[in-house]
HTML snippet that shows the backbone in 3Dmol.js (N, CA, C, O; Angstrom):
<script src="https://3Dmol.org/build/3Dmol-min.js"></script>
<div id="view" style="width:600px;height:400px;position:relative"></div>
<script>
const pdb = `
ATOM      1  N   MET A   1    -131.443-144.250 -21.457  1.00  0.00           N
ATOM      2  CA  MET A   1    -130.791-144.514 -20.360  1.00  0.00           C
ATOM      3  C   MET A   1    -131.078-146.115 -20.029  1.00  0.00           C
ATOM      4  O   MET A   1    -131.388-146.381 -18.868  1.00  0.00           O
ATOM      5  N   ALA A   2    -131.006-147.002 -20.825  1.00  0.00           N
ATOM      6  CA  ALA A   2    -131.559-147.789 -20.738  1.00  0.00           C
ATOM      7  C   ALA A   2    -130.704-148.946 -19.117  1.00  0.00           C
ATOM      8  O   ALA A   2    -129.520-149.268 -19.019  1.00  0.00           O
ATOM      9  N   GLY A   3    -131.751-149.250 -18.218  1.00  0.00           N
ATOM     10  CA  GLY A   3    -131.344-150.065 -16.822  1.00  0.00           C
ATOM     11  C   GLY A   3    -131.393-149.000 -16.021  1.00  0.00           C
ATOM     12  O   GLY A   3    -131.128-149.181 -14.833  1.00  0.00           O
ATOM     13  N   ARG A   4    -131.685-147.879 -16.414  1.00  0.00           N
ATOM     14  CA  ARG A   4    -130.982-147.040 -14.930  1.00  0.00           C
ATOM     15  C   ARG A   4    -132.376-146.100 -14.431  1.00  0.00           C
ATOM     16  O   ARG A   4    -133.375-145.918 -15.128  1.00  0.00           O
ATOM     17  N   ALA A   5    -132.284-145.883 -13.866  1.00  0.00           N
ATOM     18  CA  ALA A   5    -133.581-144.688 -13.078  1.00  0.00           C
ATOM     19  C   ALA A   5    -132.581-143.139 -13.249  1.00  0.00           C
ATOM     20  O   ALA A   5    -131.431-143.111 -12.809  1.00  0.00           O
ATOM     21  N   VAL A   6    -133.140-142.062 -13.859  1.00  0.00           N
ATOM     22  CA  VAL A   6    -133.316-140.769 -13.972  1.00  0.00           C
ATOM     23  C   VAL A   6    -134.377-139.726 -13.077  1.00  0.00           C
ATOM     24  O   VAL A   6    -135.429-139.152 -13.360  1.00  0.00           O
ATOM     25  N   LEU A   7    -133.777-139.780 -12.221  1.00  0.00           N
ATOM     26  CA  LEU A   7    -134.348-138.071 -11.441  1.00  0.00           C
ATOM     27  C   LEU A   7    -134.849-136.877 -12.143  1.00  0.00           C
ATOM     28  O   LEU A   7    -134.023-135.968 -12.228  1.00  0.00           O
ATOM     29  N   LEU A   8    -135.671-136.725 -12.516  1.00  0.00           N
ATOM     30  CA  LEU A   8    -136.203-135.584 -12.971  1.00  0.00           C
ATOM     31  C   LEU A   8    -135.862-134.171 -12.341  1.00  0.00           C
ATOM     32  O   LEU A   8    -135.343-133.189 -12.873  1.00  0.00           O
ATOM     33  N   ILE A   9    -136.346-134.381 -10.946  1.00  0.00           N
ATOM     34  CA  ILE A   9    -135.982-133.486 -10.050  1.00  0.00           C
ATOM     35  C   ILE A   9    -134.833-133.874  -9.790  1.00  0.00           C
ATOM     36  O   ILE A   9    -134.895-134.966 -10.355  1.00  0.00           O
ATOM     37  N   PRO A  10    -133.633-133.821  -9.291  1.00  0.00           N
ATOM     38  CA  PRO A  10    -132.153-134.506  -8.958  1.00  0.00           C
ATOM     39  C   PRO A  10    -132.604-133.089  -7.173  1.00  0.00           C
ATOM     40  O   PRO A  10    -132.913-131.922  -6.930  1.00  0.00           O
ATOM     41  N   TYR A  11    -132.281-134.498  -6.459  1.00  0.00           N
ATOM     42  CA  TYR A  11    -131.620-133.831  -4.652  1.00  0.00           C
ATOM     43  C   TYR A  11    -131.048-132.684  -5.045  1.00  0.00           C
ATOM     44  O   TYR A  11    -130.613-132.616  -6.195  1.00  0.00           O
ATOM     45  N   ARG A  12    -130.905-131.156  -3.828  1.00  0.00           N
ATOM     46  CA  ARG A  12    -130.493-130.261  -3.772  1.00  0.00           C
ATOM     47  C   ARG A  12    -128.488-131.070  -4.051  1.00  0.00           C
ATOM     48  O   ARG A  12    -127.674-130.863  -4.950  1.00  0.00           O
ATOM     49  N   SER A  13    -128.430-131.778  -3.054  1.00  0.00           N
ATOM     50  CA  SER A  13    -127.104-132.053  -2.746  1.00  0.00           C
ATOM     51  C   SER A  13    -126.575-132.653  -3.691  1.00  0.00           C
ATOM     52  O   SER A  13    -125.353-132.687  -3.839  1.00  0.00           O
ATOM     53  N   ASP A  14    -127.323-133.160  -4.394  1.00  0.00           N
ATOM     54  CA  ASP A  14    -126.955-134.004  -5.904  1.00  0.00           C
ATOM     55  C   ASP A  14    -126.535-133.172  -7.206  1.00  0.00           C
ATOM     56  O   ASP A  14    -125.911-133.541  -8.201  1.00  0.00           O
ATOM     57  N   ALA A  15    -126.897-132.351  -6.986  1.00  0.00           N
ATOM     58  CA  ALA A  15    -127.323-131.073  -8.536  1.00  0.00           C
ATOM     59  C   ALA A  15    -126.112-129.676  -7.442  1.00  0.00           C
ATOM     60  O   ALA A  15    -126.028-129.197  -6.311  1.00  0.00           O
ATOM     61  N   ALA A  16    -125.518-129.615  -8.634  1.00  0.00           N
ATOM     62  CA  ALA A  16    -124.919-128.170  -8.888  1.00  0.00           C
ATOM     63  C   ALA A  16    -125.199-126.790  -8.648  1.00  0.00           C
ATOM     64  O   ALA A  16    -124.645-125.813  -8.143  1.00  0.00           O
ATOM     65  N   ASP A  17    -126.368-127.117  -9.253  1.00  0.00           N
ATOM     66  CA  ASP A  17    -127.112-125.865  -9.299  1.00  0.00           C
ATOM     67  C   ASP A  17    -128.484-125.983  -9.749  1.00  0.00           C
ATOM     68  O   ASP A  17    -128.856-126.755 -10.632  1.00  0.00           O
ATOM     69  N   GLU A  18    -129.241-125.155  -9.077  1.00  0.00           N
ATOM     70  CA  GLU A  18    -131.039-125.044  -9.863  1.00  0.00           C
ATOM     71  C   GLU A  18    -130.869-125.250 -11.194  1.00  0.00           C
ATOM     72  O   GLU A  18    -131.842-125.555 -11.884  1.00  0.00           O
ATOM     73  N   GLY A  19    -129.373-125.085 -11.840  1.00  0.00           N
ATOM     74  CA  GLY A  19    -129.975-125.216 -13.617  1.00  0.00           C
ATOM     75  C   GLY A  19    -130.522-126.456 -14.046  1.00  0.00           C
ATOM     76  O   GLY A  19    -131.316-126.507 -14.985  1.00  0.00           O
ATOM     77  N   ALA A  20    -130.034-127.757 -13.228  1.00  0.00           N
ATOM     78  CA  ALA A  20    -130.606-128.687 -13.155  1.00  0.00           C
ATOM     79  C   ALA A  20    -131.944-129.363 -13.003  1.00  0.00           C
ATOM     80  O   ALA A  20    -132.266-130.550 -12.969  1.00  0.00           O
ATOM     81  N   LEU A  21    -132.710-128.095 -12.909  1.00  0.00           N
ATOM     82  CA  LEU A  21    -134.272-129.182 -12.530  1.00  0.00           C
ATOM     83  C   LEU A  21    -134.451-127.985 -14.283  1.00  0.00           C
ATOM     84  O   LEU A  21    -133.807-127.124 -14.884  1.00  0.00           O
ATOM     85  N   PRO A  22    -135.816-128.771 -14.398  1.00  0.00           N
ATOM     86  CA  PRO A  22    -136.224-128.609 -15.436  1.00  0.00           C
ATOM     87  C   PRO A  22    -137.629-127.403 -15.883  1.00  0.00           C
ATOM     88  O   PRO A  22    -138.744-127.707 -15.459  1.00  0.00           O
ATOM     89  N   GLY A  23    -137.517-126.366 -16.548  1.00  0.00           N
ATOM     90  CA  GLY A  23    -138.021-125.064 -16.662  1.00  0.00           C
ATOM     91  C   GLY A  23    -138.798-124.928 -15.894  1.00  0.00           C
ATOM     92  O   GLY A  23    -138.222-124.276 -15.023  1.00  0.00           O
ATOM     93  N   ASP A  24    -140.391-125.207 -15.387  1.00  0.00           N
ATOM     94  CA  ASP A  24    -141.415-125.086 -15.178  1.00  0.00           C
ATOM     95  C   ASP A  24    -140.888-124.741 -13.392  1.00  0.00           C
ATOM     96  O   ASP A  24    -141.123-123.810 -12.622  1.00  0.00           O
ATOM     97  N   TYR A  25    -140.208-125.827 -13.299  1.00  0.00           N
ATOM     98  CA  TYR A  25    -139.890-126.092 -11.561  1.00  0.00           C
ATOM     99  C   TYR A  25    -138.599-124.638 -11.220  1.00  0.00           C
ATOM    100  O   TYR A  25    -138.704-124.008 -10.168  1.00  0.00           O
ATOM    101  N   ARG A  26    -137.558-124.315 -12.169  1.00  0.00           N
ATOM    102  CA  ARG A  26    -137.159-123.106 -11.797  1.00  0.00           C
ATOM    103  C   ARG A  26    -138.339-121.691 -11.247  1.00  0.00           C
ATOM    104  O   ARG A  26    -138.527-121.260 -10.109  1.00  0.00           O
ATOM    105  N   LYS A  27    -138.850-121.334 -12.336  1.00  0.00           N
ATOM    106  CA  LYS A  27    -139.980-120.894 -12.273  1.00  0.00           C
ATOM    107  C   LYS A  27    -140.910-121.155 -10.431  1.00  0.00           C
ATOM    108  O   LYS A  27    -141.397-120.306  -9.685  1.00  0.00           O
ATOM    109  N   ILE A  28    -140.849-122.103 -10.338  1.00  0.00           N
ATOM    110  CA  ILE A  28    -141.831-121.829  -9.362  1.00  0.00           C
ATOM    111  C   ILE A  28    -140.963-121.626  -8.376  1.00  0.00           C
ATOM    112  O   ILE A  28    -141.335-120.830  -7.514  1.00  0.00           O
ATOM    113  N   LEU A  29    -139.591-122.263  -8.209  1.00  0.00           N
ATOM    114  CA  LEU A  29    -138.626-121.680  -7.637  1.00  0.00           C
ATOM    115  C   LEU A  29    -138.068-120.059  -7.419  1.00  0.00           C
ATOM    116  O   LEU A  29    -137.899-119.432  -6.373  1.00  0.00           O
ATOM    117  N   ALA A  30    -137.864-119.670  -8.787  1.00  0.00           N
ATOM    118  CA  ALA A  30    -138.056-118.190  -8.475  1.00  0.00           C
ATOM    119  C   ALA A  30    -138.962-117.344  -7.562  1.00  0.00           C
ATOM    120  O   ALA A  30    -138.724-116.441  -6.759  1.00  0.00           O
ATOM    121  N   ILE A  31    -140.695-118.293  -8.193  1.00  0.00           N
ATOM    122  CA  ILE A  31    -141.890-117.521  -7.241  1.00  0.00           C
ATOM    123  C   ILE A  31    -141.219-117.187  -5.566  1.00  0.00           C
ATOM    124  O   ILE A  31    -140.650-116.171  -5.165  1.00  0.00           O
ATOM    125  N   VAL A  32    -141.480-118.199  -4.987  1.00  0.00           N
ATOM    126  CA  VAL A  32    -141.144-118.209  -3.445  1.00  0.00           C
ATOM    127  C   VAL A  32    -139.601-118.198  -3.408  1.00  0.00           C
ATOM    128  O   VAL A  32    -139.366-118.769  -2.344  1.00  0.00           O
ATOM    129  N   ARG A  33    -138.842-117.989  -3.765  1.00  0.00           N
ATOM    130  CA  ARG A  33    -137.910-117.083  -3.961  1.00  0.00           C
ATOM    131  C   ARG A  33    -138.087-115.608  -4.100  1.00  0.00           C
ATOM    132  O   ARG A  33    -137.071-114.914  -4.108  1.00  0.00           O
ATOM    133  N   GLU A  34    -138.980-115.185  -4.185  1.00  0.00           N
ATOM    134  CA  GLU A  34    -139.096-113.777  -4.764  1.00  0.00           C
ATOM    135  C   GLU A  34    -139.797-113.480  -3.252  1.00  0.00           C
ATOM    136  O   GLU A  34    -139.093-113.018  -2.355  1.00  0.00           O
ATOM    137  N   ALA A  35    -140.933-113.713  -3.074  1.00  0.00           N
ATOM    138  CA  ALA A  35    -141.192-114.066  -1.956  1.00  0.00           C
ATOM    139  C   ALA A  35    -140.854-113.322  -0.497  1.00  0.00           C
ATOM    140  O   ALA A  35    -139.681-112.962  -0.399  1.00  0.00           O
ATOM    141  N   HIS A  36    -141.727-113.038   0.665  1.00  0.00           N
ATOM    142  CA  HIS A  36    -140.740-112.111   1.718  1.00  0.00           C
ATOM    143  C   HIS A  36    -141.543-112.916   2.436  1.00  0.00           C
ATOM    144  O   HIS A  36    -142.341-112.078   2.858  1.00  0.00           O
ATOM    145  N   GLY A  37    -141.877-113.884   2.849  1.00  0.00           N
ATOM    146  CA  GLY A  37    -142.108-115.181   3.354  1.00  0.00           C
ATOM    147  C   GLY A  37    -142.897-116.054   2.740  1.00  0.00           C
ATOM    148  O   GLY A  37    -143.210-115.980   1.552  1.00  0.00           O
ATOM    149  N   PRO A  38    -143.553-117.650   4.184  1.00  0.00           N
ATOM    150  CA  PRO A  38    -143.870-118.406   3.118  1.00  0.00           C
ATOM    151  C   PRO A  38    -144.671-118.079   2.641  1.00  0.00           C
ATOM    152  O   PRO A  38    -145.135-117.030   3.089  1.00  0.00           O
ATOM    153  N   VAL A  39    -145.341-118.669   1.517  1.00  0.00           N
ATOM    154  CA  VAL A  39    -145.995-119.127   0.190  1.00  0.00           C
ATOM    155  C   VAL A  39    -147.004-119.431   0.304  1.00  0.00           C
ATOM    156  O   VAL A  39    -147.044-120.205   1.260  1.00  0.00           O
ATOM    157  N   GLN A  40    -148.661-119.194  -0.427  1.00  0.00           N
ATOM    158  CA  GLN A  40    -149.460-120.881  -0.436  1.00  0.00           C
ATOM    159  C   GLN A  40    -149.656-120.963  -1.754  1.00  0.00           C
ATOM    160  O   GLN A  40    -149.581-119.886  -2.345  1.00  0.00           O
ATOM    161  N   VAL A  41    -149.855-121.793  -2.318  1.00  0.00           N
ATOM    162  CA  VAL A  41    -149.726-122.601  -3.449  1.00  0.00           C
ATOM    163  C   VAL A  41    -150.635-121.912  -4.405  1.00  0.00           C
ATOM    164  O   VAL A  41    -150.273-121.509  -5.511  1.00  0.00           O
ATOM    165  N   ARG A  42    -151.604-121.822  -4.012  1.00  0.00           N
ATOM    166  CA  ARG A  42    -152.626-121.078  -4.594  1.00  0.00           C
ATOM    167  C   ARG A  42    -151.566-118.960  -4.909  1.00  0.00           C
ATOM    168  O   ARG A  42    -151.945-118.505  -5.988  1.00  0.00           O
ATOM    169  N   ALA A  43    -151.132-118.541  -4.596  1.00  0.00           N
ATOM    170  CA  ALA A  43    -150.299-117.109  -4.609  1.00  0.00           C
ATOM    171  C   ALA A  43    -149.780-117.971  -5.893  1.00  0.00           C
ATOM    172  O   ALA A  43    -150.448-117.837  -6.919  1.00  0.00           O
ATOM    173  N   VAL A  44    -148.782-118.743  -5.929  1.00  0.00           N
ATOM    174  CA  VAL A  44    -147.707-119.377  -6.703  1.00  0.00           C
ATOM    175  C   VAL A  44    -148.569-119.768  -8.365  1.00  0.00           C
ATOM    176  O   VAL A  44    -148.140-119.304  -9.421  1.00  0.00           O
ATOM    177  N   GLY A  45    -149.643-120.560  -8.301  1.00  0.00           N
ATOM    178  CA  GLY A  45    -150.485-120.552  -9.318  1.00  0.00           C
ATOM    179  C   GLY A  45    -151.052-119.696  -9.805  1.00  0.00           C
ATOM    180  O   GLY A  45    -151.450-119.907 -10.950  1.00  0.00           O
ATOM    181  N   GLU A  46    -151.376-118.232  -9.119  1.00  0.00           N
ATOM    182  CA  GLU A  46    -151.324-117.006  -9.822  1.00  0.00           C
ATOM    183  C   GLU A  46    -150.600-116.239 -10.549  1.00  0.00           C
ATOM    184  O   GLU A  46    -150.840-115.601 -11.573  1.00  0.00           O
ATOM    185  N   ARG A  47    -149.405-116.410  -9.713  1.00  0.00           N
ATOM    186  CA  ARG A  47    -147.973-115.580 -10.809  1.00  0.00           C
ATOM    187  C   ARG A  47    -147.955-116.385 -11.949  1.00  0.00           C
ATOM    188  O   ARG A  47    -147.796-115.839 -13.041  1.00  0.00           O
ATOM    189  N   LEU A  48    -148.139-118.000 -11.845  1.00  0.00           N
ATOM    190  CA  LEU A  48    -148.220-118.497 -13.009  1.00  0.00           C
ATOM    191  C   LEU A  48    -148.901-118.239 -14.210  1.00  0.00           C
ATOM    192  O   LEU A  48    -148.483-118.260 -15.368  1.00  0.00           O
ATOM    193  N   GLY A  49    -150.348-117.919 -13.616  1.00  0.00           N
ATOM    194  CA  GLY A  49    -151.214-117.492 -14.736  1.00  0.00           C
ATOM    195  C   GLY A  49    -153.025-118.213 -14.605  1.00  0.00           C
ATOM    196  O   GLY A  49    -154.109-117.917 -15.108  1.00  0.00           O
ATOM    197  N   LEU A  50    -152.374-119.596 -13.339  1.00  0.00           N
ATOM    198  CA  LEU A  50    -153.268-120.294 -13.599  1.00  0.00           C
ATOM    199  C   LEU A  50    -154.836-120.026 -13.238  1.00  0.00           C
ATOM    200  O   LEU A  50    -155.264-118.881 -13.379  1.00  0.00           O
ATOM    201  N   ASP A  51    -155.648-120.998 -12.802  1.00  0.00           N
ATOM    202  CA  ASP A  51    -156.706-120.236 -12.650  1.00  0.00           C
ATOM    203  C   ASP A  51    -157.365-120.691 -10.894  1.00  0.00           C
ATOM    204  O   ASP A  51    -158.260-121.414 -10.456  1.00  0.00           O
ATOM    205  N   ALA A  52    -156.215-119.698 -10.265  1.00  0.00           N
ATOM    206  CA  ALA A  52    -156.613-120.512  -9.192  1.00  0.00           C
ATOM    207  C   ALA A  52    -158.031-120.315  -8.399  1.00  0.00           C
ATOM    208  O   ALA A  52    -158.126-120.178  -7.179  1.00  0.00           O
ATOM    209  N   ALA A  53    -159.097-120.327  -9.318  1.00  0.00           N
ATOM    210  CA  ALA A  53    -160.381-120.227  -8.522  1.00  0.00           C
ATOM    211  C   ALA A  53    -161.234-122.076  -8.481  1.00  0.00           C
ATOM    212  O   ALA A  53    -162.177-122.629  -7.914  1.00  0.00           O
ATOM    213  N   VAL A  54    -160.116-122.426  -9.504  1.00  0.00           N
ATOM    214  CA  VAL A  54    -160.532-123.413 -10.093  1.00  0.00           C
ATOM    215  C   VAL A  54    -159.489-124.852  -8.952  1.00  0.00           C
ATOM    216  O   VAL A  54    -158.600-125.501  -9.503  1.00  0.00           O
ATOM    217  N   ARG A  55    -159.844-125.090  -7.423  1.00  0.00           N
ATOM    218  CA  ARG A  55    -159.294-126.155  -6.937  1.00  0.00           C
ATOM    219  C   ARG A  55    -158.747-127.294  -7.705  1.00  0.00           C
ATOM    220  O   ARG A  55    -157.835-127.751  -7.017  1.00  0.00           O
ATOM    221  N   GLY A  56    -158.841-127.841  -8.585  1.00  0.00           N
ATOM    222  CA  GLY A  56    -158.262-128.457  -9.050  1.00  0.00           C
ATOM    223  C   GLY A  56    -156.836-128.293 -10.040  1.00  0.00           C
ATOM    224  O   GLY A  56    -155.718-128.756 -10.268  1.00  0.00           O
ATOM    225  N   ARG A  57    -157.736-127.356 -10.381  1.00  0.00           N
ATOM    226  CA  ARG A  57    -156.097-126.840 -11.340  1.00  0.00           C
ATOM    227  C   ARG A  57    -154.890-125.902  -9.886  1.00  0.00           C
ATOM    228  O   ARG A  57    -154.353-124.840 -10.199  1.00  0.00           O
ATOM    229  N   LEU A  58    -154.770-126.216  -9.137  1.00  0.00           N
ATOM    230  CA  LEU A  58    -153.506-125.964  -8.325  1.00  0.00           C
ATOM    231  C   LEU A  58    -152.941-127.856  -7.987  1.00  0.00           C
ATOM    232  O   LEU A  58    -151.759-128.046  -7.699  1.00  0.00           O
ATOM    233  N   GLU A  59    -153.864-128.994  -8.070  1.00  0.00           N
ATOM    234  CA  GLU A  59    -153.529-129.622  -7.242  1.00  0.00           C
ATOM    235  C   GLU A  59    -151.981-130.032  -8.182  1.00  0.00           C
ATOM    236  O   GLU A  59    -151.137-130.411  -7.370  1.00  0.00           O
ATOM    237  N   PRO A  60    -151.555-130.042  -9.305  1.00  0.00           N
ATOM    238  CA  PRO A  60    -150.495-130.574  -9.835  1.00  0.00           C
ATOM    239  C   PRO A  60    -149.118-129.502  -9.373  1.00  0.00           C
ATOM    240  O   PRO A  60    -148.122-129.766  -8.699  1.00  0.00           O
ATOM    241  N   LEU A  61    -149.584-128.088 -10.109  1.00  0.00           N
ATOM    242  CA  LEU A  61    -148.849-127.488  -8.784  1.00  0.00           C
ATOM    243  C   LEU A  61    -148.384-127.338  -7.663  1.00  0.00           C
ATOM    244  O   LEU A  61    -147.491-126.556  -7.336  1.00  0.00           O
ATOM    245  N   ARG A  62    -149.276-128.484  -6.646  1.00  0.00           N
ATOM    246  CA  ARG A  62    -148.945-128.552  -5.303  1.00  0.00           C
ATOM    247  C   ARG A  62    -147.847-130.241  -5.025  1.00  0.00           C
ATOM    248  O   ARG A  62    -147.118-130.577  -4.091  1.00  0.00           O
ATOM    249  N   ALA A  63    -148.189-130.876  -6.221  1.00  0.00           N
ATOM    250  CA  ALA A  63    -147.325-131.740  -6.576  1.00  0.00           C
ATOM    251  C   ALA A  63    -146.321-131.451  -6.906  1.00  0.00           C
ATOM    252  O   ALA A  63    -145.692-132.305  -6.281  1.00  0.00           O
ATOM    253  N   LYS A  64    -145.350-130.718  -7.590  1.00  0.00           N
ATOM    254  CA  LYS A  64    -144.483-130.198  -8.239  1.00  0.00           C
ATOM    255  C   LYS A  64    -143.900-129.135  -7.033  1.00  0.00           C
ATOM    256  O   LYS A  64    -142.724-128.773  -7.060  1.00  0.00           O
ATOM    257  N   MET A  65    -144.809-128.690  -6.011  1.00  0.00           N
ATOM    258  CA  MET A  65    -143.807-127.992  -4.933  1.00  0.00           C
ATOM    259  C   MET A  65    -143.839-128.724  -3.878  1.00  0.00           C
ATOM    260  O   MET A  65    -143.595-128.147  -2.819  1.00  0.00           O
ATOM    261  N   THR A  66    -143.988-129.437  -3.861  1.00  0.00           N
ATOM    262  CA  THR A  66    -143.716-131.113  -2.652  1.00  0.00           C
ATOM    263  C   THR A  66    -143.002-131.293  -3.178  1.00  0.00           C
ATOM    264  O   THR A  66    -141.909-131.035  -2.673  1.00  0.00           O
ATOM    265  N   LYS A  67    -143.011-131.688  -4.144  1.00  0.00           N
ATOM    266  CA  LYS A  67    -141.424-132.352  -4.954  1.00  0.00           C
ATOM    267  C   LYS A  67    -139.911-132.188  -4.445  1.00  0.00           C
ATOM    268  O   LYS A  67    -139.039-132.869  -3.904  1.00  0.00           O
ATOM    269  N   LEU A  68    -140.160-130.538  -5.068  1.00  0.00           N
ATOM    270  CA  LEU A  68    -139.086-130.014  -4.854  1.00  0.00           C
ATOM    271  C   LEU A  68    -138.601-129.919  -3.113  1.00  0.00           C
ATOM    272  O   LEU A  68    -137.390-129.881  -2.897  1.00  0.00           O
ATOM    273  N   ALA A  69    -139.670-129.877  -1.778  1.00  0.00           N
ATOM    274  CA  ALA A  69    -139.273-129.927  -0.806  1.00  0.00           C
ATOM    275  C   ALA A  69    -139.386-131.048  -0.843  1.00  0.00           C
ATOM    276  O   ALA A  69    -138.210-131.039  -1.207  1.00  0.00           O
ATOM    277  N   ASP A  70    -139.719-132.395  -0.827  1.00  0.00           N
ATOM    278  CA  ASP A  70    -138.659-133.611  -0.910  1.00  0.00           C
ATOM    279  C   ASP A  70    -137.506-133.682  -1.767  1.00  0.00           C
ATOM    280  O   ASP A  70    -136.548-134.335  -1.352  1.00  0.00           O
ATOM    281  N   ARG A  71    -137.445-133.220  -2.697  1.00  0.00           N
ATOM    282  CA  ARG A  71    -135.846-133.234  -2.886  1.00  0.00           C
ATOM    283  C   ARG A  71    -135.033-132.120  -2.185  1.00  0.00           C
ATOM    284  O   ARG A  71    -133.821-132.079  -1.975  1.00  0.00           O
ATOM    285  N   GLY A  72    -135.990-131.233  -1.878  1.00  0.00           N
ATOM    286  CA  GLY A  72    -134.345-130.205  -0.962  1.00  0.00           C
ATOM    287  C   GLY A  72    -134.389-129.113  -1.372  1.00  0.00           C
ATOM    288  O   GLY A  72    -133.500-128.512  -0.769  1.00  0.00           O
ATOM    289  N   TRP A  73    -134.917-128.397  -2.094  1.00  0.00           N
ATOM    290  CA  TRP A  73    -135.414-127.450  -3.127  1.00  0.00           C
ATOM    291  C   TRP A  73    -136.308-125.941  -2.478  1.00  0.00           C
ATOM    292  O   TRP A  73    -136.317-124.747  -2.777  1.00  0.00           O
ATOM    293  N   LEU A  74    -137.023-126.846  -1.411  1.00  0.00           N
ATOM    294  CA  LEU A  74    -138.084-125.771  -1.322  1.00  0.00           C
ATOM    295  C   LEU A  74    -137.879-126.568   0.561  1.00  0.00           C
ATOM    296  O   LEU A  74    -137.320-127.615   0.886  1.00  0.00           O
ATOM    297  N   HIS A  75    -138.498-125.667   1.311  1.00  0.00           N
ATOM    298  CA  HIS A  75    -139.030-126.070   2.786  1.00  0.00           C
ATOM    299  C   HIS A  75    -140.704-126.411   2.737  1.00  0.00           C
ATOM    300  O   HIS A  75    -140.992-126.201   1.558  1.00  0.00           O
ATOM    301  N   LYS A  76    -141.627-126.727   3.265  1.00  0.00           N
ATOM    302  CA  LYS A  76    -142.871-127.450   3.268  1.00  0.00           C
ATOM    303  C   LYS A  76    -143.191-127.321   4.894  1.00  0.00           C
ATOM    304  O   LYS A  76    -142.972-128.181   5.748  1.00  0.00           O
ATOM    305  N   ARG A  77    -143.780-125.979   5.084  1.00  0.00           N
ATOM    306  CA  ARG A  77    -144.095-125.731   6.956  1.00  0.00           C
ATOM    307  C   ARG A  77    -145.157-126.754   6.582  1.00  0.00           C
ATOM    308  O   ARG A  77    -145.610-127.255   5.552  1.00  0.00           O
ATOM    309  N   PRO A  78    -145.376-126.846   8.127  1.00  0.00           N
ATOM    310  CA  PRO A  78    -146.776-127.372   8.931  1.00  0.00           C
ATOM    311  C   PRO A  78    -148.263-127.028   7.959  1.00  0.00           C
ATOM    312  O   PRO A  78    -149.212-127.700   7.557  1.00  0.00           O
ATOM    313  N   ASP A  79    -148.063-126.363   7.915  1.00  0.00           N
ATOM    314  CA  ASP A  79    -149.505-125.425   7.387  1.00  0.00           C
ATOM    315  C   ASP A  79    -149.308-125.086   6.272  1.00  0.00           C
ATOM    316  O   ASP A  79    -149.395-123.972   5.756  1.00  0.00           O
ATOM    317  N   GLY A  80    -148.920-126.449   5.694  1.00  0.00           N
ATOM    318  CA  GLY A  80    -148.642-126.401   3.770  1.00  0.00           C
ATOM    319  C   GLY A  80    -148.542-124.942   3.695  1.00  0.00           C
ATOM    320  O   GLY A  80    -149.694-124.559   3.496  1.00  0.00           O
ATOM    321  N   ARG A  81    -147.869-124.072   3.743  1.00  0.00           N
ATOM    322  CA  ARG A  81    -146.908-122.917   3.345  1.00  0.00           C
ATOM    323  C   ARG A  81    -145.145-123.658   3.046  1.00  0.00           C
ATOM    324  O   ARG A  81    -144.459-124.480   3.654  1.00  0.00           O
ATOM    325  N   PHE A  82    -144.972-122.887   1.869  1.00  0.00           N
ATOM    326  CA  PHE A  82    -143.402-122.889   1.304  1.00  0.00           C
ATOM    327  C   PHE A  82    -142.505-121.893   1.565  1.00  0.00           C
ATOM    328  O   PHE A  82    -142.694-120.685   1.423  1.00  0.00           O
ATOM    329  N   THR A  83    -141.547-122.433   1.944  1.00  0.00           N
ATOM    330  CA  THR A  83    -140.536-121.173   1.664  1.00  0.00           C
ATOM    331  C   THR A  83    -139.466-120.962   1.079  1.00  0.00           C
ATOM    332  O   THR A  83    -140.106-120.904   0.029  1.00  0.00           O
ATOM    333  N   ALA A  84    -138.152-120.743   0.659  1.00  0.00           N
ATOM    334  CA  ALA A  84    -137.133-120.518  -0.005  1.00  0.00           C
ATOM    335  C   ALA A  84    -135.824-121.324   1.149  1.00  0.00           C
ATOM    336  O   ALA A  84    -135.290-120.798   2.124  1.00  0.00           O
ATOM    337  N   ARG A  85    -135.613-122.676   0.616  1.00  0.00           N
ATOM    338  CA  ARG A  85    -134.220-123.148   1.353  1.00  0.00           C
ATOM    339  C   ARG A  85    -133.399-122.148   1.162  1.00  0.00           C
ATOM    340  O   ARG A  85    -133.513-121.470   0.141  1.00  0.00           O
ATOM    341  N   PRO A  86    -131.892-121.726   2.623  1.00  0.00           N
ATOM    342  CA  PRO A  86    -131.219-120.951   1.697  1.00  0.00           C
ATOM    343  C   PRO A  86    -129.817-121.546   1.332  1.00  0.00           C
ATOM    344  O   PRO A  86    -129.095-120.970   0.519  1.00  0.00           O
TER     345      PRO A  86
END
`;
const viewer = $3Dmol.createViewer("view");
viewer.addModel(pdb, "pdb");
viewer.setStyle({}, {cartoon: {color: "spectrum"}});
viewer.zoomTo();
viewer.render();
</script>
């Protein structure tokens, strides 16, 4: 798309459904939705098979989850945990 910026992660209001998200973001969203309450990045990382003992391994995941929250797909709580939007 010459001259036009394309968002890899669309705003929730702009997307018809979560099918507009890349696969790894859909996996994150599914894990958060399956949880019965707020989840920490560490718990999502463990479900994805990341080495949660190494903090640096979780930072890219934290960035993805924050991006999902910024675009309206997740809600980031003040305590740093995430919940699914209804």
